[in-house]
FINU-609159 format. One record per residue (C-alpha): chain; z, x, y; residue number from 0. Coordinates in steps of 0.25 Angstrom, whole numbers, plus 5000, padded with zeros to 4 digits. Example, Ala and Ser with C-alpha at 12.3 -4.5 7.8 and 13.67 -1.06 7.14 Angstrom:
REM residues 2
{"A",{5031,5049,4982},0},
{"A",{5029,5055,4996},1},
END
This chain:
REM residues 614
{"A",{4914,5137,4908},0},
{"A",{4926,5138,4897},1},
{"A",{4922,5141,4883},2},
{"A",{4930,5130,4880},3},
{"A",{4939,5118,4885},4},
{"A",{4949,5109,4879},5},
{"A",{4944,5096,4882},6},
{"A",{4954,5086,4887},7},
{"A",{4956,5074,4878},8},
{"A",{4955,5060,4882},9},
{"A",{4966,5056,4892},10},
{"A",{4969,5072,4893},11},
{"A",{4976,5078,4907},12},
{"A",{4966,5091,4910},13},
{"A",{4980,5098,4911},14},
{"A",{4981,5095,4896},15},
{"A",{4966,5100,4891},16},
{"A",{4969,5113,4900},17},
{"A",{4982,5116,4893},18},
{"A",{4976,5114,4878},19},
{"A",{4964,5123,4884},20},
{"A",{4974,5134,4888},21},
{"A",{4980,5133,4875},22},
{"A",{4967,5134,4868},23},
{"A",{4963,5145,4877},24},
{"A",{4973,5154,4871},25},
{"A",{4977,5156,4886},26},
{"A",{4991,5163,4887},27},
{"A",{4990,5162,4903},28},
{"A",{4989,5148,4909},29},
{"A",{4982,5154,4919},30},
{"A",{4970,5162,4912},31},
{"A",{4968,5145,4909},32},
{"A",{4967,5143,4923},33},
{"A",{4958,5152,4925},34},
{"A",{4949,5146,4914},35},
{"A",{4949,5135,4917},36},
{"A",{4951,5133,4934},37},
{"A",{4945,5148,4937},38},
{"A",{4960,5150,4943},39},
{"A",{4973,5156,4941},40},
{"A",{4982,5148,4951},41},
{"A",{4977,5135,4947},42},
{"A",{4989,5126,4945},43},
{"A",{4990,5117,4933},44},
{"A",{4991,5102,4935},45},
{"A",{4995,5092,4925},46},
{"A",{4990,5078,4932},47},
{"A",{4977,5082,4938},48},
{"A",{4974,5097,4943},49},
{"A",{4963,5105,4953},50},
{"A",{4951,5114,4952},51},
{"A",{4943,5105,4942},52},
{"A",{4930,5110,4948},53},
{"A",{4932,5124,4942},54},
{"A",{4938,5117,4926},55},
{"A",{4927,5107,4926},56},
{"A",{4918,5119,4928},57},
{"A",{4924,5126,4917},58},
{"A",{4925,5115,4909},59},
{"A",{4909,5111,4908},60},
{"A",{4900,5101,4912},61},
{"A",{4908,5090,4904},62},
{"A",{4921,5090,4914},63},
{"A",{4920,5087,4929},64},
{"A",{4930,5085,4939},65},
{"A",{4929,5072,4938},66},
{"A",{4931,5070,4924},67},
{"A",{4943,5079,4923},68},
{"A",{4950,5071,4934},69},
{"A",{4947,5059,4930},70},
{"A",{4950,5061,4914},71},
{"A",{4958,5071,4914},72},
{"A",{4969,5070,4926},73},
{"A",{4978,5058,4930},74},
{"A",{4971,5057,4943},75},
{"A",{4964,5045,4940},76},
{"A",{4979,5038,4939},77},
{"A",{4978,5041,4954},78},
{"A",{4964,5040,4957},79},
{"A",{4961,5026,4959},80},
{"A",{4972,5025,4971},81},
{"A",{4965,5037,4980},82},
{"A",{4957,5033,4991},83},
{"A",{4944,5037,4987},84},
{"A",{4944,5050,4997},85},
{"A",{4957,5054,4991},86},
{"A",{4951,5053,4978},87},
{"A",{4939,5062,4983},88},
{"A",{4948,5072,4988},89},
{"A",{4957,5073,4974},90},
{"A",{4943,5074,4967},91},
{"A",{4939,5086,4978},92},
{"A",{4954,5093,4975},93},
{"A",{4953,5092,4961},94},
{"A",{4940,5102,4961},95},
{"A",{4947,5111,4969},96},
{"A",{4963,5117,4968},97},
{"A",{4968,5104,4970},98},
{"A",{4976,5104,4981},99},
{"A",{4983,5092,4987},100},
{"A",{4979,5086,4975},101},
{"A",{4993,5079,4972},102},
{"A",{4996,5075,4987},103},
{"A",{4980,5069,4987},104},
{"A",{4984,5060,4973},105},
{"A",{4998,5055,4978},106},
{"A",{5005,5062,4966},107},
{"A",{5013,5070,4977},108},
{"A",{5018,5059,4988},109},
{"A",{5017,5046,4978},110},
{"A",{5021,5051,4964},111},
{"A",{5030,5042,4955},112},
{"A",{5037,5044,4943},113},
{"A",{5032,5058,4942},114},
{"A",{5032,5066,4926},115},
{"A",{5038,5078,4926},116},
{"A",{5030,5082,4914},117},
{"A",{5019,5080,4904},118},
{"A",{5019,5066,4897},119},
{"A",{5015,5062,4881},120},
{"A",{5013,5050,4873},121},
{"A",{5019,5055,4859},122},
{"A",{5009,5045,4852},123},
{"A",{4996,5051,4861},124},
{"A",{5000,5064,4859},125},
{"A",{5001,5061,4842},126},
{"A",{4987,5053,4845},127},
{"A",{4982,5067,4851},128},
{"A",{4986,5076,4841},129},
{"A",{4980,5067,4830},130},
{"A",{4967,5065,4837},131},
{"A",{4967,5079,4844},132},
{"A",{4975,5089,4837},133},
{"A",{4984,5090,4851},134},
{"A",{4990,5081,4859},135},
{"A",{4987,5082,4876},136},
{"A",{4992,5078,4889},137},
{"A",{4986,5064,4891},138},
{"A",{4986,5061,4907},139},
{"A",{4991,5047,4906},140},
{"A",{5004,5051,4903},141},
{"A",{5006,5059,4914},142},
{"A",{5003,5048,4925},143},
{"A",{5017,5046,4932},144},
{"A",{5022,5034,4932},145},
{"A",{5017,5032,4916},146},
{"A",{5028,5033,4905},147},
{"A",{5019,5027,4893},148},
{"A",{5008,5028,4887},149},
{"A",{4999,5020,4888},150},
{"A",{4991,5019,4876},151},
{"A",{5004,5020,4865},152},
{"A",{5013,5014,4877},153},
{"A",{5025,5023,4873},154},
{"A",{5033,5031,4884},155},
{"A",{5027,5045,4886},156},
{"A",{5036,5056,4883},157},
{"A",{5037,5070,4891},158},
{"A",{5031,5083,4886},159},
{"A",{5042,5091,4883},160},
{"A",{5036,5104,4888},161},
{"A",{5034,5108,4904},162},
{"A",{5029,5118,4911},163},
{"A",{5034,5131,4912},164},
{"A",{5023,5138,4925},165},
{"A",{5014,5130,4933},166},
{"A",{5001,5135,4926},167},
{"A",{5005,5131,4913},168},
{"A",{5000,5120,4904},169},
{"A",{5006,5112,4895},170},
{"A",{5000,5107,4882},171},
{"A",{5005,5095,4874},172},
{"A",{5009,5101,4860},173},
{"A",{5015,5091,4850},174},
{"A",{5026,5099,4846},175},
{"A",{5033,5097,4859},176},
{"A",{5029,5082,4858},177},
{"A",{5037,5069,4853},178},
{"A",{5027,5061,4846},179},
{"A",{5039,5049,4842},180},
{"A",{5036,5037,4848},181},
{"A",{5043,5036,4862},182},
{"A",{5049,5021,4863},183},
{"A",{5059,5019,4873},184},
{"A",{5065,5006,4880},185},
{"A",{5058,5001,4890},186},
{"A",{5059,4989,4899},187},
{"A",{5046,4991,4907},188},
{"A",{5038,4997,4896},189},
{"A",{5027,4988,4897},190},
{"A",{5025,4988,4910},191},
{"A",{5025,5004,4909},192},
{"A",{5014,5003,4899},193},
{"A",{5005,4995,4908},194},
{"A",{5005,5004,4918},195},
{"A",{5004,5015,4910},196},
{"A",{4991,5008,4904},197},
{"A",{4987,5006,4917},198},
{"A",{4988,5021,4922},199},
{"A",{4980,5025,4911},200},
{"A",{4968,5013,4916},201},
{"A",{4969,5020,4928},202},
{"A",{4967,5034,4924},203},
{"A",{4955,5032,4917},204},
{"A",{4948,5023,4928},205},
{"A",{4935,5032,4932},206},
{"A",{4939,5043,4943},207},
{"A",{4939,5037,4957},208},
{"A",{4934,5022,4950},209},
{"A",{4944,5016,4960},210},
{"A",{4951,5021,4975},211},
{"A",{4962,5016,4982},212},
{"A",{4953,5007,4992},213},
{"A",{4948,5000,4981},214},
{"A",{4962,4999,4974},215},
{"A",{4968,4994,4986},216},
{"A",{4959,4984,4989},217},
{"A",{4959,4979,4974},218},
{"A",{4974,4977,4975},219},
{"A",{4971,4969,4989},220},
{"A",{4963,4961,4980},221},
{"A",{4974,4959,4970},222},
{"A",{4984,4955,4979},223},
{"A",{4977,4944,4984},224},
{"A",{4976,4937,4972},225},
{"A",{4991,4939,4971},226},
{"A",{4992,4933,4986},227},
{"A",{4998,4946,4993},228},
{"A",{4988,4947,5001},229},
{"A",{4989,4941,5015},230},
{"A",{4978,4933,5025},231},
{"A",{4979,4945,5034},232},
{"A",{4976,4954,5021},233},
{"A",{4990,4962,5021},234},
{"A",{4998,4963,5008},235},
{"A",{5010,4954,5006},236},
{"A",{5018,4964,5003},237},
{"A",{5033,4956,5002},238},
{"A",{5028,4947,4991},239},
{"A",{5021,4959,4983},240},
{"A",{5032,4967,4985},241},
{"A",{5040,4954,4978},242},
{"A",{5031,4952,4966},243},
{"A",{5029,4967,4962},244},
{"A",{5046,4966,4962},245},
{"A",{5043,4953,4953},246},
{"A",{5033,4961,4944},247},
{"A",{5038,4975,4941},248},
{"A",{5051,4979,4938},249},
{"A",{5059,4987,4948},250},
{"A",{5066,4995,4938},251},
{"A",{5051,4999,4934},252},
{"A",{5046,5001,4946},253},
{"A",{5059,5010,4950},254},
{"A",{5057,5018,4937},255},
{"A",{5044,5022,4943},256},
{"A",{5047,5024,4955},257},
{"A",{5038,5012,4961},258},
{"A",{5050,5004,4965},259},
{"A",{5046,4996,4978},260},
{"A",{5052,4995,4991},261},
{"A",{5050,4984,4999},262},
{"A",{5056,4990,5011},263},
{"A",{5048,5003,5011},264},
{"A",{5036,5000,5020},265},
{"A",{5027,5011,5011},266},
{"A",{5031,5008,4997},267},
{"A",{5022,5009,4987},268},
{"A",{5016,4995,4985},269},
{"A",{5015,4994,5000},270},
{"A",{5007,5005,5002},271},
{"A",{4999,5001,4989},272},
{"A",{4994,4989,4995},273},
{"A",{4992,4995,5008},274},
{"A",{4981,5004,5013},275},
{"A",{4990,5016,5015},276},
{"A",{4986,5031,5012},277},
{"A",{4999,5033,5004},278},
{"A",{4998,5036,4988},279},
{"A",{5002,5025,4978},280},
{"A",{5006,5031,4964},281},
{"A",{4996,5025,4955},282},
{"A",{5008,5021,4946},283},
{"A",{5013,5010,4957},284},
{"A",{4997,5006,4958},285},
{"A",{4999,5005,4942},286},
{"A",{5011,4995,4947},287},
{"A",{5004,4988,4957},288},
{"A",{4994,4984,4948},289},
{"A",{5003,4978,4936},290},
{"A",{5010,4970,4948},291},
{"A",{4996,4964,4952},292},
{"A",{4993,4962,4936},293},
{"A",{4980,4970,4937},294},
{"A",{4976,4981,4927},295},
{"A",{4969,4995,4932},296},
{"A",{4956,4989,4925},297},
{"A",{4958,4975,4932},298},
{"A",{4960,4982,4946},299},
{"A",{4947,4991,4944},300},
{"A",{4938,4977,4944},301},
{"A",{4946,4971,4954},302},
{"A",{4939,4969,4967},303},
{"A",{4942,4976,4980},304},
{"A",{4950,4967,4991},305},
{"A",{4939,4959,5001},306},
{"A",{4950,4951,5006},307},
{"A",{4954,4938,5003},308},
{"A",{4940,4930,5005},309},
{"A",{4932,4944,5003},310},
{"A",{4925,4951,5015},311},
{"A",{4914,4942,5020},312},
{"A",{4906,4937,5024},313},
{"A",{4910,4924,5022},314},
{"A",{4901,4911,5019},315},
{"A",{4899,4900,5027},316},
{"A",{4901,4886,5021},317},
{"A",{4896,4877,5030},318},
{"A",{4885,4868,5023},319},
{"A",{4879,4865,5036},320},
{"A",{4876,4878,5041},321},
{"A",{4862,4885,5036},322},
{"A",{4872,4898,5033},323},
{"A",{4880,4890,5022},324},
{"A",{4886,4900,5013},325},
{"A",{4880,4911,5021},326},
{"A",{4890,4923,5022},327},
{"A",{4891,4923,5038},328},
{"A",{4906,4921,5039},329},
{"A",{4912,4935,5043},330},
{"A",{4925,4934,5043},331},
{"A",{4937,4927,5037},332},
{"A",{4950,4921,5042},333},
{"A",{4961,4923,5031},334},
{"A",{4974,4915,5032},335},
{"A",{4985,4910,5022},336},
{"A",{4987,4896,5017},337},
{"A",{5002,4892,5020},338},
{"A",{5004,4885,5008},339},
{"A",{4996,4892,4998},340},
{"A",{4997,4906,5004},341},
{"A",{4982,4906,5000},342},
{"A",{4972,4914,5009},343},
{"A",{4964,4904,5016},344},
{"A",{4950,4910,5023},345},
{"A",{4944,4905,5035},346},
{"A",{4929,4906,5036},347},
{"A",{4923,4904,5050},348},
{"A",{4906,4903,5051},349},
{"A",{4899,4904,5064},350},
{"A",{4893,4890,5061},351},
{"A",{4908,4884,5064},352},
{"A",{4910,4882,5050},353},
{"A",{4925,4885,5045},354},
{"A",{4932,4885,5032},355},
{"A",{4941,4891,5026},356},
{"A",{4945,4893,5009},357},
{"A",{4955,4901,5001},358},
{"A",{4954,4915,4996},359},
{"A",{4952,4909,4982},360},
{"A",{4941,4901,4983},361},
{"A",{4926,4903,4983},362},
{"A",{4919,4910,4995},363},
{"A",{4910,4896,4995},364},
{"A",{4921,4886,4995},365},
{"A",{4928,4880,5006},366},
{"A",{4942,4877,5007},367},
{"A",{4942,4869,5021},368},
{"A",{4933,4868,5030},369},
{"A",{4940,4870,5045},370},
{"A",{4928,4867,5055},371},
{"A",{4913,4864,5052},372},
{"A",{4907,4869,5064},373},
{"A",{4894,4865,5072},374},
{"A",{4885,4869,5061},375},
{"A",{4891,4859,5052},376},
{"A",{4892,4848,5060},377},
{"A",{4879,4847,5067},378},
{"A",{4875,4847,5054},379},
{"A",{4883,4835,5051},380},
{"A",{4876,4826,5060},381},
{"A",{4863,4832,5056},382},
{"A",{4866,4825,5042},383},
{"A",{4871,4814,5047},384},
{"A",{4859,4811,5055},385},
{"A",{4851,4811,5043},386},
{"A",{4858,4800,5039},387},
{"A",{4865,4806,5027},388},
{"A",{4877,4801,5021},389},
{"A",{4891,4807,5024},390},
{"A",{4891,4812,5009},391},
{"A",{4878,4817,5011},392},
{"A",{4881,4824,5023},393},
{"A",{4895,4829,5016},394},
{"A",{4887,4835,5005},395},
{"A",{4877,4842,5014},396},
{"A",{4888,4847,5022},397},
{"A",{4897,4851,5011},398},
{"A",{4911,4842,5016},399},
{"A",{4916,4829,5011},400},
{"A",{4911,4817,5016},401},
{"A",{4923,4814,5023},402},
{"A",{4922,4826,5031},403},
{"A",{4909,4822,5036},404},
{"A",{4912,4807,5039},405},
{"A",{4925,4813,5048},406},
{"A",{4915,4821,5056},407},
{"A",{4904,4810,5056},408},
{"A",{4914,4800,5063},409},
{"A",{4920,4810,5073},410},
{"A",{4934,4809,5070},411},
{"A",{4937,4824,5066},412},
{"A",{4938,4836,5078},413},
{"A",{4926,4845,5075},414},
{"A",{4934,4858,5073},415},
{"A",{4928,4871,5079},416},
{"A",{4928,4885,5076},417},
{"A",{4938,4890,5088},418},
{"A",{4936,4902,5095},419},
{"A",{4944,4910,5106},420},
{"A",{4938,4901,5116},421},
{"A",{4948,4889,5112},422},
{"A",{4958,4895,5116},423},
{"A",{4958,4889,5129},424},
{"A",{4958,4876,5123},425},
{"A",{4970,4879,5114},426},
{"A",{4978,4885,5126},427},
{"A",{4975,4872,5134},428},
{"A",{4980,4864,5123},429},
{"A",{4993,4871,5122},430},
{"A",{4995,4871,5136},431},
{"A",{4995,4856,5135},432},
{"A",{5004,4857,5124},433},
{"A",{5015,4865,5130},434},
{"A",{5013,4857,5145},435},
{"A",{5015,4844,5138},436},
{"A",{5027,4848,5132},437},
{"A",{5031,4853,5145},438},
{"A",{5029,4840,5152},439},
{"A",{5035,4831,5141},440},
{"A",{5048,4840,5141},441},
{"A",{5051,4848,5153},442},
{"A",{5065,4854,5149},443},
{"A",{5058,4860,5137},444},
{"A",{5062,4876,5140},445},
{"A",{5051,4887,5135},446},
{"A",{5059,4890,5124},447},
{"A",{5057,4875,5117},448},
{"A",{5042,4875,5123},449},
{"A",{5038,4888,5115},450},
{"A",{5046,4883,5103},451},
{"A",{5040,4869,5103},452},
{"A",{5026,4873,5107},453},
{"A",{5025,4886,5098},454},
{"A",{5010,4887,5095},455},
{"A",{5007,4882,5110},456},
{"A",{5018,4894,5118},457},
{"A",{5013,4905,5109},458},
{"A",{4997,4902,5112},459},
{"A",{5001,4901,5125},460},
{"A",{5008,4912,5127},461},
{"A",{4997,4919,5120},462},
{"A",{4987,4915,5129},463},
{"A",{4992,4909,5141},464},
{"A",{5005,4916,5144},465},
{"A",{5004,4913,5158},466},
{"A",{5002,4898,5159},467},
{"A",{5013,4896,5148},468},
{"A",{5023,4904,5156},469},
{"A",{5020,4895,5170},470},
{"A",{5021,4883,5160},471},
{"A",{5032,4884,5153},472},
{"A",{5045,4878,5160},473},
{"A",{5055,4889,5167},474},
{"A",{5063,4897,5159},475},
{"A",{5078,4894,5157},476},
{"A",{5089,4902,5159},477},
{"A",{5103,4895,5157},478},
{"A",{5116,4902,5162},479},
{"A",{5120,4911,5150},480},
{"A",{5105,4915,5147},481},
{"A",{5105,4927,5152},482},
{"A",{5115,4937,5148},483},
{"A",{5119,4949,5154},484},
{"A",{5118,4961,5144},485},
{"A",{5129,4972,5144},486},
{"A",{5121,4984,5143},487},
{"A",{5133,4994,5143},488},
{"A",{5138,4987,5131},489},
{"A",{5127,4985,5123},490},
{"A",{5122,5000,5125},491},
{"A",{5136,5003,5119},492},
{"A",{5135,4994,5108},493},
{"A",{5120,4999,5105},494},
{"A",{5125,5013,5104},495},
{"A",{5135,5011,5094},496},
{"A",{5125,5001,5086},497},
{"A",{5114,5013,5087},498},
{"A",{5124,5024,5084},499},
{"A",{5127,5016,5070},500},
{"A",{5112,5013,5066},501},
{"A",{5108,5027,5069},502},
{"A",{5120,5033,5059},503},
{"A",{5114,5024,5048},504},
{"A",{5099,5027,5051},505},
{"A",{5103,5041,5050},506},
{"A",{5109,5040,5037},507},
{"A",{5098,5031,5031},508},
{"A",{5093,5037,5018},509},
{"A",{5078,5034,5023},510},
{"A",{5077,5042,5037},511},
{"A",{5072,5033,5048},512},
{"A",{5069,5036,5060},513},
{"A",{5078,5031,5072},514},
{"A",{5070,5025,5082},515},
{"A",{5074,5016,5095},516},
{"A",{5066,5005,5087},517},
{"A",{5075,5008,5074},518},
{"A",{5088,5006,5080},519},
{"A",{5083,4993,5089},520},
{"A",{5079,4986,5077},521},
{"A",{5090,4988,5069},522},
{"A",{5100,4985,5080},523},
{"A",{5092,4974,5084},524},
{"A",{5091,4980,5098},525},
{"A",{5077,4985,5101},526},
{"A",{5075,4976,5112},527},
{"A",{5086,4983,5119},528},
{"A",{5084,4996,5115},529},
{"A",{5068,4998,5119},530},
{"A",{5070,4988,5132},531},
{"A",{5083,4989,5139},532},
{"A",{5088,5006,5134},533},
{"A",{5089,5008,5150},534},
{"A",{5103,5000,5149},535},
{"A",{5107,5007,5137},536},
{"A",{5109,5020,5140},537},
{"A",{5119,5025,5128},538},
{"A",{5109,5017,5119},539},
{"A",{5097,5025,5125},540},
{"A",{5104,5038,5124},541},
{"A",{5108,5036,5111},542},
{"A",{5095,5031,5106},543},
{"A",{5089,5044,5113},544},
{"A",{5098,5054,5103},545},
{"A",{5095,5047,5091},546},
{"A",{5081,5041,5092},547},
{"A",{5071,5051,5084},548},
{"A",{5058,5054,5085},549},
{"A",{5047,5055,5073},550},
{"A",{5051,5070,5073},551},
{"A",{5067,5068,5074},552},
{"A",{5064,5059,5063},553},
{"A",{5056,5068,5053},554},
{"A",{5066,5080,5055},555},
{"A",{5077,5070,5053},556},
{"A",{5071,5065,5039},557},
{"A",{5066,5080,5035},558},
{"A",{5081,5085,5037},559},
{"A",{5087,5073,5029},560},
{"A",{5078,5079,5018},561},
{"A",{5082,5093,5021},562},
{"A",{5098,5089,5021},563},
{"A",{5095,5083,5006},564},
{"A",{5087,5094,4999},565},
{"A",{5100,5103,5004},566},
{"A",{5110,5093,5000},567},
{"A",{5102,5093,4985},568},
{"A",{5102,5109,4986},569},
{"A",{5085,5107,4985},570},
{"A",{5075,5116,4989},571},
{"A",{5070,5112,5004},572},
{"A",{5054,5113,5006},573},
{"A",{5048,5109,5019},574},
{"A",{5037,5100,5011},575},
{"A",{5045,5093,5004},576},
{"A",{5053,5089,5016},577},
{"A",{5040,5084,5021},578},
{"A",{5036,5075,5010},579},
{"A",{5051,5070,5009},580},
{"A",{5051,5067,5024},581},
{"A",{5036,5063,5023},582},
{"A",{5033,5069,5036},583},
{"A",{5017,5074,5041},584},
{"A",{5014,5087,5039},585},
{"A",{5010,5087,5054},586},
{"A",{5024,5082,5059},587},
{"A",{5032,5090,5048},588},
{"A",{5027,5102,5054},589},
{"A",{5032,5099,5066},590},
{"A",{5047,5098,5062},591},
{"A",{5045,5109,5051},592},
{"A",{5053,5121,5059},593},
{"A",{5065,5112,5062},594},
{"A",{5066,5108,5047},595},
{"A",{5066,5122,5043},596},
{"A",{5076,5125,5052},597},
{"A",{5085,5116,5048},598},
{"A",{5082,5117,5033},599},
{"A",{5086,5133,5037},600},
{"A",{5098,5127,5045},601},
{"A",{5103,5118,5033},602},
{"A",{5102,5129,5023},603},
{"A",{5108,5139,5030},604},
{"A",{5121,5128,5031},605},
{"A",{5120,5125,5017},606},
{"A",{5121,5140,5014},607},
{"A",{5133,5141,5023},608},
{"A",{5140,5130,5017},609},
{"A",{5139,5135,5004},610},
{"A",{5142,5148,5006},611},
{"A",{5156,5144,5014},612},
{"A",{5160,5137,5003},613},
END
């Protein structure tokens, strides 16, 4: 245990406390400080989080733990709420040990935005710290990516002028290097930027692992339901949500913080955030999404997780005639959407035959509409009638309007029963009669005319009794000029020219696109012929065999383009950098690595020869 340590101040980064310890201990070499704190001279200082916390906590004494250091003196809580429970545990183990792969698991490497290339401070905070503690220190909230304002004093942050000259050097804030004059800038988005800074500070102060990615996603769906952005099939209305985001968040602000949404990109951050994907979305973008939903971090904590529009079930039967009235015995709900109001409608079917529906915004014991009463209800109705009760008394007993009772007793209403799969035969019979009547009435109608006139019947019969339909329909009619002979040789030559033009266009595309028969066919509107009639198109077939790319070919072309760009800009080439930019999985990248190395060697040799010649 250390004889003393510079105990961290409120909201101080652990890095800052260690920097102060190094200064006050009198150590000249940072490696001596590292050995005293971590028992190793090879630990690399980390501003944001750090590693080897188990050893450090033991050295500092019982008042410190790995969890308390991680929660109160690193930026980890900024990211923690948006990580899966499994990833949270993995990171906790990472910081206890050497921290290998920590920032990759955290998503800072892949999903980082608005990266800060130094240390930042608030001039008012620094002045207050000097008065209160005798020295300024590094506040963790001022180092968060995407945050440019102090959440307390609402002024822009300044960059500390001193930077690291060595990877193992610790920087300690000193007043002599700081500009303490208030900084005021004209910023049209100041109000929004300050709001996000305050929300980021709230994230930092949540209890460790109080929320997880699974909970956050479920809470988001609850909020999206309030905005009617969840379909009856439980999918997010991506297009409508995109339009709503556009009208809420200024595009100039989103571009400034590297968060503009490209709706044509299937993996833009907004789609990833609202889908159950494993990709990381930066915490700053989560804060943008909460701003769009008009919710704060505190309110999000209190929001219930999503159980669907009508909950998880079971659901209550509201048949007053049944012994199980208001008991939760209905296991499923069928969710649809009202065509006019767009409200979600739940339909509940009980084994007693009672079917009712209601909106998702109404009370669980409220009936919107009764679709079928069922045998139990009808039996109760007749029992009450035999007791010589008045119609109004029966209506009160059954929980319906007296007019409904009157109609059913008179018998002028068709009793709706629960439909089952056995009803298909009845439906088939009815639809067959409809079609046969029309054919008999208008024998000259063509198949197409019949299909257009009886679309519902035609499609149902086509699906469930195609043989009968084909026999019942009139003979197919072919006009004299209906069948035209195709000049396949001419079409073959035309396709070759069109495909060559498209091929060059695809190769020149800024974002590489894999060249496949499907891509070419869909782009030219000739997919059916390319898939079914290539035997009649020999030149087209040969051209496609030459230009269509396998997955491996496409991966190589992507990597070659990246290499060419790096060489053109005189940048150093690293294979890991190529893999990351090309987004190729490791086991696939290892297979093409020898070819890439040969290509790099060849291109470098050509470049060197050109320079020598010139």
